[in-house]
PDB file of N, H, CA, C and O in Angstrom:
ATOM      1  N   MET A   1      63.313 -75.188 217.368  1.00  0.00           N
ATOM      2  CA  MET A   1      64.362 -74.324 216.867  1.00  0.00           C
ATOM      3  C   MET A   1      65.686 -74.844 217.416  1.00  0.00           C
ATOM      4  O   MET A   1      65.855 -74.998 218.625  1.00  0.00           O
ATOM      5  N   GLY A   2      66.619 -75.111 216.509  1.00  0.00           N
ATOM      6  H   GLY A   2      66.482 -74.987 215.527  1.00  0.00           H
ATOM      7  CA  GLY A   2      67.920 -75.625 216.908  1.00  0.00           C
ATOM      8  C   GLY A   2      68.845 -74.525 217.371  1.00  0.00           C
ATOM      9  O   GLY A   2      68.541 -73.339 217.244  1.00  0.00           O
ATOM     10  N   LYS A   3      69.987 -74.939 217.913  1.00  0.00           N
ATOM     11  H   LYS A   3      70.233 -75.903 218.015  1.00  0.00           H
ATOM     12  CA  LYS A   3      70.955 -73.979 218.441  1.00  0.00           C
ATOM     13  C   LYS A   3      71.429 -73.001 217.366  1.00  0.00           C
ATOM     14  O   LYS A   3      71.577 -71.809 217.633  1.00  0.00           O
ATOM     15  N   GLU A   4      71.670 -73.506 216.139  1.00  0.00           N
ATOM     16  H   GLU A   4      71.550 -74.475 215.922  1.00  0.00           H
ATOM     17  CA  GLU A   4      72.136 -72.628 215.076  1.00  0.00           C
ATOM     18  C   GLU A   4      71.057 -71.634 214.658  1.00  0.00           C
ATOM     19  O   GLU A   4      71.377 -70.537 214.199  1.00  0.00           O
ATOM     20  N   ASP A   5      69.787 -71.997 214.809  1.00  0.00           N
ATOM     21  H   ASP A   5      69.526 -72.887 215.182  1.00  0.00           H
ATOM     22  CA  ASP A   5      68.694 -71.090 214.469  1.00  0.00           C
ATOM     23  C   ASP A   5      68.625 -69.901 215.420  1.00  0.00           C
ATOM     24  O   ASP A   5      68.179 -68.826 215.018  1.00  0.00           O
ATOM     25  N   ALA A   6      69.048 -70.063 216.658  1.00  0.00           N
ATOM     26  H   ALA A   6      69.410 -70.936 216.984  1.00  0.00           H
ATOM     27  CA  ALA A   6      68.972 -69.003 217.658  1.00  0.00           C
ATOM     28  C   ALA A   6      69.860 -67.815 217.291  1.00  0.00           C
ATOM     29  O   ALA A   6      69.619 -66.701 217.755  1.00  0.00           O
ATOM     30  N   ASN A   7      70.878 -68.038 216.469  1.00  0.00           N
ATOM     31  H   ASN A   7      71.074 -68.944 216.092  1.00  0.00           H
ATOM     32  CA  ASN A   7      71.781 -66.971 216.073  1.00  0.00           C
ATOM     33  C   ASN A   7      71.318 -66.224 214.831  1.00  0.00           C
ATOM     34  O   ASN A   7      71.892 -65.193 214.479  1.00  0.00           O
ATOM     35  N   GLN A   8      70.293 -66.730 214.168  1.00  0.00           N
ATOM     36  H   GLN A   8      69.828 -67.568 214.453  1.00  0.00           H
ATOM     37  CA  GLN A   8      69.784 -66.095 212.960  1.00  0.00           C
ATOM     38  C   GLN A   8      68.823 -64.967 213.324  1.00  0.00           C
ATOM     39  O   GLN A   8      68.032 -65.111 214.256  1.00  0.00           O
ATOM     40  N   PRO A   9      68.878 -63.852 212.606  1.00  0.00           N
ATOM     41  CA  PRO A   9      67.945 -62.757 212.897  1.00  0.00           C
ATOM     42  C   PRO A   9      66.514 -63.183 212.582  1.00  0.00           C
ATOM     43  O   PRO A   9      66.271 -63.950 211.650  1.00  0.00           O
ATOM     44  N   MET A  10      65.575 -62.673 213.371  1.00  0.00           N
ATOM     45  H   MET A  10      65.772 -62.049 214.127  1.00  0.00           H
ATOM     46  CA  MET A  10      64.173 -62.969 213.144  1.00  0.00           C
ATOM     47  C   MET A  10      63.630 -61.951 212.146  1.00  0.00           C
ATOM     48  O   MET A  10      63.458 -60.778 212.475  1.00  0.00           O
ATOM     49  N   ILE A  11      63.365 -62.403 210.942  1.00  0.00           N
ATOM     50  H   ILE A  11      63.504 -63.356 210.674  1.00  0.00           H
ATOM     51  CA  ILE A  11      62.779 -61.537 209.930  1.00  0.00           C
ATOM     52  C   ILE A  11      61.517 -62.200 209.407  1.00  0.00           C
ATOM     53  O   ILE A  11      61.414 -63.426 209.410  1.00  0.00           O
ATOM     54  N   PRO A  12      60.560 -61.404 208.960  1.00  0.00           N
ATOM     55  CA  PRO A  12      59.342 -62.006 208.433  1.00  0.00           C
ATOM     56  C   PRO A  12      59.650 -62.861 207.210  1.00  0.00           C
ATOM     57  O   PRO A  12      60.502 -62.507 206.395  1.00  0.00           O
ATOM     58  N   GLN A  13      58.969 -63.964 207.088  1.00  0.00           N
ATOM     59  H   GLN A  13      58.278 -64.252 207.750  1.00  0.00           H
ATOM     60  CA  GLN A  13      59.127 -64.837 205.928  1.00  0.00           C
ATOM     61  C   GLN A  13      58.030 -64.490 204.932  1.00  0.00           C
ATOM     62  O   GLN A  13      56.848 -64.670 205.223  1.00  0.00           O
ATOM     63  N   PHE A  14      58.403 -64.008 203.792  1.00  0.00           N
ATOM     64  H   PHE A  14      59.364 -63.862 203.556  1.00  0.00           H
ATOM     65  CA  PHE A  14      57.440 -63.667 202.768  1.00  0.00           C
ATOM     66  C   PHE A  14      57.293 -64.828 201.805  1.00  0.00           C
ATOM     67  O   PHE A  14      58.232 -65.593 201.586  1.00  0.00           O
ATOM     68  N   LEU A  15      56.104 -64.953 201.231  1.00  0.00           N
ATOM     69  H   LEU A  15      55.341 -64.331 201.409  1.00  0.00           H
ATOM     70  CA  LEU A  15      55.855 -65.944 200.198  1.00  0.00           C
ATOM     71  C   LEU A  15      55.573 -65.232 198.891  1.00  0.00           C
ATOM     72  O   LEU A  15      54.850 -64.236 198.852  1.00  0.00           O
ATOM     73  N   PHE A  16      56.143 -65.747 197.840  1.00  0.00           N
ATOM     74  H   PHE A  16      56.729 -66.556 197.871  1.00  0.00           H
ATOM     75  CA  PHE A  16      55.933 -65.216 196.505  1.00  0.00           C
ATOM     76  C   PHE A  16      54.931 -66.134 195.824  1.00  0.00           C
ATOM     77  O   PHE A  16      55.169 -67.333 195.682  1.00  0.00           O
ATOM     78  N   ILE A  17      53.809 -65.561 195.402  1.00  0.00           N
ATOM     79  H   ILE A  17      53.616 -64.586 195.517  1.00  0.00           H
ATOM     80  CA  ILE A  17      52.712 -66.339 194.844  1.00  0.00           C
ATOM     81  C   ILE A  17      52.733 -66.209 193.325  1.00  0.00           C
ATOM     82  O   ILE A  17      52.789 -65.105 192.782  1.00  0.00           O
ATOM     83  N   TYR A  18      52.689 -67.355 192.652  1.00  0.00           N
ATOM     84  H   TYR A  18      52.644 -68.251 193.093  1.00  0.00           H
ATOM     85  CA  TYR A  18      52.628 -67.415 191.193  1.00  0.00           C
ATOM     86  C   TYR A  18      51.400 -68.227 190.813  1.00  0.00           C
ATOM     87  O   TYR A  18      51.033 -69.174 191.508  1.00  0.00           O
ATOM     88  N   ALA A  19      50.763 -67.849 189.700  1.00  0.00           N
ATOM     89  H   ALA A  19      51.061 -67.079 189.135  1.00  0.00           H
ATOM     90  CA  ALA A  19      49.569 -68.552 189.233  1.00  0.00           C
ATOM     91  C   ALA A  19      49.708 -68.886 187.753  1.00  0.00           C
ATOM     92  O   ALA A  19      50.316 -68.153 186.974  1.00  0.00           O
ATOM     93  N   LYS A  20      49.116 -70.028 187.401  1.00  0.00           N
ATOM     94  H   LYS A  20      48.622 -70.624 188.035  1.00  0.00           H
ATOM     95  CA  LYS A  20      49.105 -70.459 185.998  1.00  0.00           C
ATOM     96  C   LYS A  20      47.982 -71.471 185.825  1.00  0.00           C
ATOM     97  O   LYS A  20      47.943 -72.488 186.517  1.00  0.00           O
ATOM     98  N   GLU A  21      47.079 -71.191 184.911  1.00  0.00           N
ATOM     99  H   GLU A  21      47.111 -70.365 184.349  1.00  0.00           H
ATOM    100  CA  GLU A  21      46.008 -72.128 184.550  1.00  0.00           C
ATOM    101  C   GLU A  21      45.256 -72.657 185.773  1.00  0.00           C
ATOM    102  O   GLU A  21      44.974 -73.852 185.860  1.00  0.00           O
ATOM    103  N   GLY A  22      44.933 -71.767 186.716  1.00  0.00           N
ATOM    104  H   GLY A  22      45.163 -70.797 186.645  1.00  0.00           H
ATOM    105  CA  GLY A  22      44.171 -72.156 187.895  1.00  0.00           C
ATOM    106  C   GLY A  22      44.968 -72.820 189.001  1.00  0.00           C
ATOM    107  O   GLY A  22      44.400 -73.197 190.026  1.00  0.00           O
ATOM    108  N   LYS A  23      46.262 -72.970 188.817  1.00  0.00           N
ATOM    109  H   LYS A  23      46.723 -72.664 187.984  1.00  0.00           H
ATOM    110  CA  LYS A  23      47.150 -73.559 189.832  1.00  0.00           C
ATOM    111  C   LYS A  23      47.955 -72.454 190.495  1.00  0.00           C
ATOM    112  O   LYS A  23      48.208 -71.412 189.890  1.00  0.00           O
ATOM    113  N   ILE A  24      48.357 -72.684 191.740  1.00  0.00           N
ATOM    114  H   ILE A  24      48.152 -73.531 192.231  1.00  0.00           H
ATOM    115  CA  ILE A  24      49.115 -71.711 192.523  1.00  0.00           C
ATOM    116  C   ILE A  24      50.426 -72.333 192.991  1.00  0.00           C
ATOM    117  O   ILE A  24      50.460 -73.498 193.387  1.00  0.00           O
ATOM    118  N   LEU A  25      51.495 -71.560 192.944  1.00  0.00           N
ATOM    119  H   LEU A  25      51.467 -70.614 192.622  1.00  0.00           H
ATOM    120  CA  LEU A  25      52.761 -71.914 193.587  1.00  0.00           C
ATOM    121  C   LEU A  25      53.024 -70.887 194.675  1.00  0.00           C
ATOM    122  O   LEU A  25      52.927 -69.685 194.426  1.00  0.00           O
ATOM    123  N   CYS A  26      53.354 -71.339 195.868  1.00  0.00           N
ATOM    124  H   CYS A  26      53.433 -72.315 196.070  1.00  0.00           H
ATOM    125  CA  CYS A  26      53.739 -70.466 196.980  1.00  0.00           C
ATOM    126  C   CYS A  26      55.198 -70.773 197.289  1.00  0.00           C
ATOM    127  O   CYS A  26      55.516 -71.858 197.776  1.00  0.00           O
ATOM    128  N   LEU A  27      56.071 -69.840 197.014  1.00  0.00           N
ATOM    129  H   LEU A  27      55.813 -68.959 196.619  1.00  0.00           H
ATOM    130  CA  LEU A  27      57.504 -70.089 197.136  1.00  0.00           C
ATOM    131  C   LEU A  27      58.167 -69.108 198.092  1.00  0.00           C
ATOM    132  O   LEU A  27      57.790 -67.939 198.163  1.00  0.00           O
ATOM    133  N   THR A  28      59.159 -69.600 198.825  1.00  0.00           N
ATOM    134  H   THR A  28      59.465 -70.550 198.767  1.00  0.00           H
ATOM    135  CA  THR A  28      59.982 -68.724 199.653  1.00  0.00           C
ATOM    136  C   THR A  28      60.950 -67.995 198.732  1.00  0.00           C
ATOM    137  O   THR A  28      61.052 -68.329 197.552  1.00  0.00           O
ATOM    138  N   VAL A  29      61.651 -67.014 199.254  1.00  0.00           N
ATOM    139  H   VAL A  29      61.568 -66.743 200.213  1.00  0.00           H
ATOM    140  CA  VAL A  29      62.607 -66.267 198.445  1.00  0.00           C
ATOM    141  C   VAL A  29      63.694 -67.206 197.912  1.00  0.00           C
ATOM    142  O   VAL A  29      64.150 -67.044 196.780  1.00  0.00           O
ATOM    143  N   ASP A  30      64.105 -68.174 198.712  1.00  0.00           N
ATOM    144  H   ASP A  30      63.734 -68.306 199.632  1.00  0.00           H
ATOM    145  CA  ASP A  30      65.130 -69.116 198.257  1.00  0.00           C
ATOM    146  C   ASP A  30      64.613 -69.998 197.128  1.00  0.00           C
ATOM    147  O   ASP A  30      65.347 -70.311 196.190  1.00  0.00           O
ATOM    148  N   GLU A  31      63.351 -70.396 197.220  1.00  0.00           N
ATOM    149  H   GLU A  31      62.755 -70.142 197.981  1.00  0.00           H
ATOM    150  CA  GLU A  31      62.770 -71.251 196.181  1.00  0.00           C
ATOM    151  C   GLU A  31      62.502 -70.471 194.897  1.00  0.00           C
ATOM    152  O   GLU A  31      62.675 -71.001 193.800  1.00  0.00           O
ATOM    153  N   ALA A  32      62.083 -69.227 195.029  1.00  0.00           N
ATOM    154  H   ALA A  32      61.942 -68.796 195.920  1.00  0.00           H
ATOM    155  CA  ALA A  32      61.747 -68.422 193.856  1.00  0.00           C
ATOM    156  C   ALA A  32      62.992 -67.896 193.156  1.00  0.00           C
ATOM    157  O   ALA A  32      62.971 -67.652 191.950  1.00  0.00           O
ATOM    158  N   HIS A  33      64.070 -67.723 193.903  1.00  0.00           N
ATOM    159  H   HIS A  33      64.086 -67.922 194.883  1.00  0.00           H
ATOM    160  CA  HIS A  33      65.302 -67.175 193.336  1.00  0.00           C
ATOM    161  C   HIS A  33      65.849 -68.111 192.263  1.00  0.00           C
ATOM    162  O   HIS A  33      66.046 -69.304 192.494  1.00  0.00           O
ATOM    163  N   GLY A  34      66.080 -67.559 191.124  1.00  0.00           N
ATOM    164  H   GLY A  34      65.920 -66.590 190.936  1.00  0.00           H
ATOM    165  CA  GLY A  34      66.690 -68.334 190.053  1.00  0.00           C
ATOM    166  C   GLY A  34      65.697 -69.147 189.237  1.00  0.00           C
ATOM    167  O   GLY A  34      66.077 -69.741 188.228  1.00  0.00           O
ATOM    168  N   GLU A  35      64.438 -69.188 189.648  1.00  0.00           N
ATOM    169  H   GLU A  35      64.130 -68.706 190.468  1.00  0.00           H
ATOM    170  CA  GLU A  35      63.439 -69.925 188.882  1.00  0.00           C
ATOM    171  C   GLU A  35      63.082 -69.130 187.629  1.00  0.00           C
ATOM    172  O   GLU A  35      63.102 -67.900 187.632  1.00  0.00           O
ATOM    173  N   LYS A  36      62.764 -69.835 186.585  1.00  0.00           N
ATOM    174  H   LYS A  36      62.748 -70.835 186.582  1.00  0.00           H
ATOM    175  CA  LYS A  36      62.352 -69.171 185.350  1.00  0.00           C
ATOM    176  C   LYS A  36      60.851 -69.369 185.169  1.00  0.00           C
ATOM    177  O   LYS A  36      60.377 -69.836 184.134  1.00  0.00           O
ATOM    178  N   LEU A  37      60.130 -68.997 186.214  1.00  0.00           N
ATOM    179  H   LEU A  37      60.516 -68.617 187.055  1.00  0.00           H
ATOM    180  CA  LEU A  37      58.695 -69.245 186.229  1.00  0.00           C
ATOM    181  C   LEU A  37      57.953 -68.449 185.168  1.00  0.00           C
ATOM    182  O   LEU A  37      57.074 -68.983 184.491  1.00  0.00           O
ATOM    183  N   THR A  38      58.299 -67.181 185.020  1.00  0.00           N
ATOM    184  H   THR A  38      59.013 -66.748 185.570  1.00  0.00           H
ATOM    185  CA  THR A  38      57.556 -66.358 184.068  1.00  0.00           C
ATOM    186  C   THR A  38      57.755 -66.846 182.632  1.00  0.00           C
ATOM    187  O   THR A  38      56.837 -66.759 181.816  1.00  0.00           O
ATOM    188  N   SER A  39      58.934 -67.354 182.325  1.00  0.00           N
ATOM    189  H   SER A  39      59.679 -67.425 182.988  1.00  0.00           H
ATOM    190  CA  SER A  39      59.148 -67.873 180.968  1.00  0.00           C
ATOM    191  C   SER A  39      58.386 -69.176 180.745  1.00  0.00           C
ATOM    192  O   SER A  39      58.203 -69.604 179.605  1.00  0.00           O
ATOM    193  N   GLU A  40      57.943 -69.807 181.831  1.00  0.00           N
ATOM    194  H   GLU A  40      58.091 -69.460 182.757  1.00  0.00           H
ATOM    195  CA  GLU A  40      57.141 -71.026 181.734  1.00  0.00           C
ATOM    196  C   GLU A  40      55.646 -70.726 181.841  1.00  0.00           C
ATOM    197  O   GLU A  40      54.830 -71.639 181.963  1.00  0.00           O
ATOM    198  N   GLY A  41      55.293 -69.431 181.795  1.00  0.00           N
ATOM    199  H   GLY A  41      55.956 -68.689 181.696  1.00  0.00           H
ATOM    200  CA  GLY A  41      53.888 -69.058 181.806  1.00  0.00           C
ATOM    201  C   GLY A  41      53.303 -68.738 183.170  1.00  0.00           C
ATOM    202  O   GLY A  41      52.112 -68.442 183.268  1.00  0.00           O
ATOM    203  N   TRP A  42      54.115 -68.789 184.237  1.00  0.00           N
ATOM    204  H   TRP A  42      55.082 -69.029 184.157  1.00  0.00           H
ATOM    205  CA  TRP A  42      53.629 -68.447 185.583  1.00  0.00           C
ATOM    206  C   TRP A  42      53.642 -66.932 185.736  1.00  0.00           C
ATOM    207  O   TRP A  42      54.580 -66.262 185.303  1.00  0.00           O
ATOM    208  N   ALA A  43      52.587 -66.399 186.358  1.00  0.00           N
ATOM    209  H   ALA A  43      51.825 -66.944 186.709  1.00  0.00           H
ATOM    210  CA  ALA A  43      52.488 -64.962 186.608  1.00  0.00           C
ATOM    211  C   ALA A  43      52.637 -64.709 188.097  1.00  0.00           C
ATOM    212  O   ALA A  43      51.977 -65.353 188.913  1.00  0.00           O
ATOM    213  N   HIS A  44      53.516 -63.757 188.453  1.00  0.00           N
ATOM    214  H   HIS A  44      54.051 -63.234 187.790  1.00  0.00           H
ATOM    215  CA  HIS A  44      53.650 -63.366 189.859  1.00  0.00           C
ATOM    216  C   HIS A  44      52.415 -62.545 190.213  1.00  0.00           C
ATOM    217  O   HIS A  44      52.202 -61.469 189.656  1.00  0.00           O
ATOM    218  N   THR A  45      51.598 -63.052 191.144  1.00  0.00           N
ATOM    219  H   THR A  45      51.771 -63.926 191.597  1.00  0.00           H
ATOM    220  CA  THR A  45      50.333 -62.393 191.472  1.00  0.00           C
ATOM    221  C   THR A  45      50.361 -61.695 192.815  1.00  0.00           C
ATOM    222  O   THR A  45      49.564 -60.786 193.046  1.00  0.00           O
ATOM    223  N   ALA A  46      51.262 -62.094 193.716  1.00  0.00           N
ATOM    224  H   ALA A  46      51.910 -62.833 193.529  1.00  0.00           H
ATOM    225  CA  ALA A  46      51.292 -61.471 195.042  1.00  0.00           C
ATOM    226  C   ALA A  46      52.578 -61.838 195.769  1.00  0.00           C
ATOM    227  O   ALA A  46      53.213 -62.851 195.478  1.00  0.00           O
ATOM    228  N   THR A  47      52.939 -60.992 196.715  1.00  0.00           N
ATOM    229  H   THR A  47      52.423 -60.169 196.952  1.00  0.00           H
ATOM    230  CA  THR A  47      53.971 -61.281 197.705  1.00  0.00           C
ATOM    231  C   THR A  47      53.303 -61.029 199.042  1.00  0.00           C
ATOM    232  O   THR A  47      52.841 -59.920 199.310  1.00  0.00           O
ATOM    233  N   ILE A  48      53.249 -62.054 199.884  1.00  0.00           N
ATOM    234  H   ILE A  48      53.624 -62.955 199.667  1.00  0.00           H
ATOM    235  CA  ILE A  48      52.508 -61.925 201.138  1.00  0.00           C
ATOM    236  C   ILE A  48      53.361 -62.300 202.340  1.00  0.00           C
ATOM    237  O   ILE A  48      54.307 -63.081 202.237  1.00  0.00           O
ATOM    238  N   ASN A  49      53.004 -61.728 203.474  1.00  0.00           N
ATOM    239  H   ASN A  49      52.235 -61.094 203.558  1.00  0.00           H
ATOM    240  CA  ASN A  49      53.501 -62.177 204.768  1.00  0.00           C
ATOM    241  C   ASN A  49      52.434 -63.161 205.241  1.00  0.00           C
ATOM    242  O   ASN A  49      51.324 -62.739 205.564  1.00  0.00           O
ATOM    243  N   PRO A  50      52.734 -64.459 205.291  1.00  0.00           N
ATOM    244  CA  PRO A  50      51.695 -65.438 205.593  1.00  0.00           C
ATOM    245  C   PRO A  50      51.013 -65.232 206.943  1.00  0.00           C
ATOM    246  O   PRO A  50      49.815 -65.490 207.063  1.00  0.00           O
ATOM    247  N   ALA A  51      51.735 -64.779 207.950  1.00  0.00           N
ATOM    248  H   ALA A  51      52.708 -64.570 207.852  1.00  0.00           H
ATOM    249  CA  ALA A  51      51.126 -64.566 209.264  1.00  0.00           C
ATOM    250  C   ALA A  51      50.074 -63.462 209.188  1.00  0.00           C
ATOM    251  O   ALA A  51      48.975 -63.611 209.722  1.00  0.00           O
ATOM    252  N   THR A  52      50.406 -62.370 208.536  1.00  0.00           N
ATOM    253  H   THR A  52      51.299 -62.249 208.102  1.00  0.00           H
ATOM    254  CA  THR A  52      49.469 -61.261 208.391  1.00  0.00           C
ATOM    255  C   THR A  52      48.276 -61.671 207.544  1.00  0.00           C
ATOM    256  O   THR A  52      47.141 -61.297 207.841  1.00  0.00           O
ATOM    257  N   TRP A  53      48.528 -62.433 206.498  1.00  0.00           N
ATOM    258  H   TRP A  53      49.450 -62.736 206.256  1.00  0.00           H
ATOM    259  CA  TRP A  53      47.470 -62.880 205.589  1.00  0.00           C
ATOM    260  C   TRP A  53      46.481 -63.787 206.328  1.00  0.00           C
ATOM    261  O   TRP A  53      45.269 -63.614 206.204  1.00  0.00           O
ATOM    262  N   ILE A  54      46.992 -64.745 207.090  1.00  0.00           N
ATOM    263  H   ILE A  54      47.977 -64.886 207.191  1.00  0.00           H
ATOM    264  CA  ILE A  54      46.125 -65.662 207.844  1.00  0.00           C
ATOM    265  C   ILE A  54      45.333 -64.909 208.902  1.00  0.00           C
ATOM    266  O   ILE A  54      44.144 -65.169 209.085  1.00  0.00           O
ATOM    267  N   GLU A  55      45.973 -63.982 209.599  1.00  0.00           N
ATOM    268  H   GLU A  55      46.939 -63.771 209.450  1.00  0.00           H
ATOM    269  CA  GLU A  55      45.263 -63.185 210.610  1.00  0.00           C
ATOM    270  C   GLU A  55      44.116 -62.399 209.980  1.00  0.00           C
ATOM    271  O   GLU A  55      43.014 -62.368 210.528  1.00  0.00           O
ATOM    272  N   ALA A  56      44.363 -61.770 208.842  1.00  0.00           N
ATOM    273  H   ALA A  56      45.258 -61.795 208.397  1.00  0.00           H
ATOM    274  CA  ALA A  56      43.319 -60.987 208.174  1.00  0.00           C
ATOM    275  C   ALA A  56      42.148 -61.872 207.773  1.00  0.00           C
ATOM    276  O   ALA A  56      40.990 -61.477 207.907  1.00  0.00           O
ATOM    277  N   MET A  57      42.448 -63.062 207.286  1.00  0.00           N
ATOM    278  H   MET A  57      43.388 -63.383 207.178  1.00  0.00           H
ATOM    279  CA  MET A  57      41.393 -63.983 206.876  1.00  0.00           C
ATOM    280  C   MET A  57      40.637 -64.518 208.090  1.00  0.00           C
ATOM    281  O   MET A  57      39.407 -64.541 208.093  1.00  0.00           O
ATOM    282  N   ALA A  58      41.353 -64.942 209.102  1.00  0.00           N
ATOM    283  H   ALA A  58      42.353 -64.924 209.100  1.00  0.00           H
ATOM    284  CA  ALA A  58      40.730 -65.557 210.275  1.00  0.00           C
ATOM    285  C   ALA A  58      39.924 -64.564 211.107  1.00  0.00           C
ATOM    286  O   ALA A  58      38.912 -64.931 211.704  1.00  0.00           O
ATOM    287  N   ASN A  59      40.366 -63.317 211.149  1.00  0.00           N
ATOM    288  H   ASN A  59      41.188 -63.019 210.664  1.00  0.00           H
ATOM    289  CA  ASN A  59      39.694 -62.304 211.963  1.00  0.00           C
ATOM    290  C   ASN A  59      38.599 -61.563 211.208  1.00  0.00           C
ATOM    291  O   ASN A  59      38.000 -60.628 211.740  1.00  0.00           O
ATOM    292  N   GLY A  60      38.337 -61.972 209.984  1.00  0.00           N
ATOM    293  H   GLY A  60      38.823 -62.732 209.552  1.00  0.00           H
ATOM    294  CA  GLY A  60      37.264 -61.356 209.221  1.00  0.00           C
ATOM    295  C   GLY A  60      37.587 -59.988 208.668  1.00  0.00           C
ATOM    296  O   GLY A  60      36.681 -59.255 208.271  1.00  0.00           O
ATOM    297  N   ASP A  61      38.880 -59.620 208.634  1.00  0.00           N
ATOM    298  H   ASP A  61      39.616 -60.215 208.957  1.00  0.00           H
ATOM    299  CA  ASP A  61      39.270 -58.320 208.091  1.00  0.00           C
ATOM    300  C   ASP A  61      39.021 -58.232 206.589  1.00  0.00           C
ATOM    301  O   ASP A  61      38.774 -57.153 206.049  1.00  0.00           O
ATOM    302  N   GLN A  62      39.088 -59.377 205.930  1.00  0.00           N
ATOM    303  H   GLN A  62      39.288 -60.253 206.369  1.00  0.00           H
ATOM    304  CA  GLN A  62      38.819 -59.453 204.492  1.00  0.00           C
ATOM    305  C   GLN A  62      38.039 -60.730 204.234  1.00  0.00           C
ATOM    306  O   GLN A  62      38.153 -61.701 204.983  1.00  0.00           O
ATOM    307  N   ASP A  63      37.250 -60.722 203.176  1.00  0.00           N
ATOM    308  H   ASP A  63      37.158 -59.933 202.568  1.00  0.00           H
ATOM    309  CA  ASP A  63      36.513 -61.909 202.763  1.00  0.00           C
ATOM    310  C   ASP A  63      37.506 -62.937 202.208  1.00  0.00           C
ATOM    311  O   ASP A  63      38.277 -62.616 201.304  1.00  0.00           O
ATOM    312  N   PRO A  64      37.499 -64.168 202.736  1.00  0.00           N
ATOM    313  CA  PRO A  64      38.455 -65.181 202.254  1.00  0.00           C
ATOM    314  C   PRO A  64      38.381 -65.409 200.749  1.00  0.00           C
ATOM    315  O   PRO A  64      39.410 -65.640 200.115  1.00  0.00           O
ATOM    316  N   SER A  65      37.206 -65.351 200.174  1.00  0.00           N
ATOM    317  H   SER A  65      36.370 -65.163 200.690  1.00  0.00           H
ATOM    318  CA  SER A  65      37.060 -65.532 198.736  1.00  0.00           C
ATOM    319  C   SER A  65      37.786 -64.424 197.970  1.00  0.00           C
ATOM    320  O   SER A  65      38.464 -64.688 196.977  1.00  0.00           O
ATOM    321  N   ASP A  66      37.639 -63.185 198.441  1.00  0.00           N
ATOM    322  H   ASP A  66      37.088 -62.970 199.248  1.00  0.00           H
ATOM    323  CA  ASP A  66      38.343 -62.063 197.809  1.00  0.00           C
ATOM    324  C   ASP A  66      39.843 -62.218 197.955  1.00  0.00           C
ATOM    325  O   ASP A  66      40.594 -61.913 197.028  1.00  0.00           O
ATOM    326  N   MET A  67      40.289 -62.691 199.115  1.00  0.00           N
ATOM    327  H   MET A  67      39.679 -62.939 199.868  1.00  0.00           H
ATOM    328  CA  MET A  67      41.719 -62.862 199.352  1.00  0.00           C
ATOM    329  C   MET A  67      42.301 -63.907 198.403  1.00  0.00           C
ATOM    330  O   MET A  67      43.398 -63.731 197.873  1.00  0.00           O
ATOM    331  N   LEU A  68      41.555 -64.999 198.193  1.00  0.00           N
ATOM    332  H   LEU A  68      40.664 -65.141 198.624  1.00  0.00           H
ATOM    333  CA  LEU A  68      42.033 -66.030 197.270  1.00  0.00           C
ATOM    334  C   LEU A  68      42.054 -65.509 195.841  1.00  0.00           C
ATOM    335  O   LEU A  68      42.976 -65.805 195.082  1.00  0.00           O
ATOM    336  N   ASP A  69      41.039 -64.733 195.475  1.00  0.00           N
ATOM    337  H   ASP A  69      40.289 -64.492 196.092  1.00  0.00           H
ATOM    338  CA  ASP A  69      41.031 -64.130 194.138  1.00  0.00           C
ATOM    339  C   ASP A  69      42.263 -63.265 193.921  1.00  0.00           C
ATOM    340  O   ASP A  69      42.832 -63.257 192.830  1.00  0.00           O
ATOM    341  N   GLU A  70      42.681 -62.534 194.956  1.00  0.00           N
ATOM    342  H   GLU A  70      42.218 -62.540 195.843  1.00  0.00           H
ATOM    343  CA  GLU A  70      43.832 -61.643 194.844  1.00  0.00           C
ATOM    344  C   GLU A  70      45.116 -62.400 194.533  1.00  0.00           C
ATOM    345  O   GLU A  70      45.974 -61.881 193.818  1.00  0.00           O
ATOM    346  N   ILE A  71      45.267 -63.608 195.050  1.00  0.00           N
ATOM    347  H   ILE A  71      44.571 -64.030 195.630  1.00  0.00           H
ATOM    348  CA  ILE A  71      46.508 -64.344 194.786  1.00  0.00           C
ATOM    349  C   ILE A  71      46.412 -65.269 193.579  1.00  0.00           C
ATOM    350  O   ILE A  71      47.435 -65.714 193.058  1.00  0.00           O
ATOM    351  N   GLN A  72      45.191 -65.565 193.128  1.00  0.00           N
ATOM    352  H   GLN A  72      44.360 -65.204 193.551  1.00  0.00           H
ATOM    353  CA  GLN A  72      45.041 -66.497 192.010  1.00  0.00           C
ATOM    354  C   GLN A  72      45.064 -65.837 190.649  1.00  0.00           C
ATOM    355  O   GLN A  72      45.368 -66.474 189.641  1.00  0.00           O
ATOM    356  N   PHE A  73      44.741 -64.550 190.627  1.00  0.00           N
ATOM    357  H   PHE A  73      44.494 -64.032 191.446  1.00  0.00           H
ATOM    358  CA  PHE A  73      44.601 -63.910 189.330  1.00  0.00           C
ATOM    359  C   PHE A  73      45.490 -62.678 189.253  1.00  0.00           C
ATOM    360  O   PHE A  73      45.511 -61.848 190.161  1.00  0.00           O
ATOM    361  N   LYS A  74      46.216 -62.577 188.158  1.00  0.00           N
ATOM    362  H   LYS A  74      46.198 -63.251 187.420  1.00  0.00           H
ATOM    363  CA  LYS A  74      47.080 -61.418 187.938  1.00  0.00           C
ATOM    364  C   LYS A  74      46.218 -60.190 187.714  1.00  0.00           C
ATOM    365  O   LYS A  74      45.243 -60.229 186.964  1.00  0.00           O
ATOM    366  N   LYS A  75      46.579 -59.124 188.357  1.00  0.00           N
ATOM    367  H   LYS A  75      47.372 -59.092 188.967  1.00  0.00           H
ATOM    368  CA  LYS A  75      45.840 -57.875 188.203  1.00  0.00           C
ATOM    369  C   LYS A  75      46.241 -57.207 186.892  1.00  0.00           C
ATOM    370  O   LYS A  75      47.412 -57.228 186.512  1.00  0.00           O
ATOM    371  N   PRO A  76      45.271 -56.615 186.204  1.00  0.00           N
ATOM    372  CA  PRO A  76      45.605 -55.973 184.899  1.00  0.00           C
ATOM    373  C   PRO A  76      46.501 -54.772 185.094  1.00  0.00           C
ATOM    374  O   PRO A  76      46.877 -54.118 184.122  1.00  0.00           O
TER     375      PRO A  76
END
């Protein structure tokens, strides 16, 4: 962490998950902002806090297969 980073507030970094034809995009808010993903056929399937998501998967709180299904497929 550089000197300029020390002055930035610590906020959780969320990832915006988009899916299309079996492919996944994981984008930060800066990357997702202004993108025209939905007009290109990408569906927003989830917004996750990656630290919480990894902890849940690693600690057995949720089945990893179910967790991947949640981000890969748009819910009806």
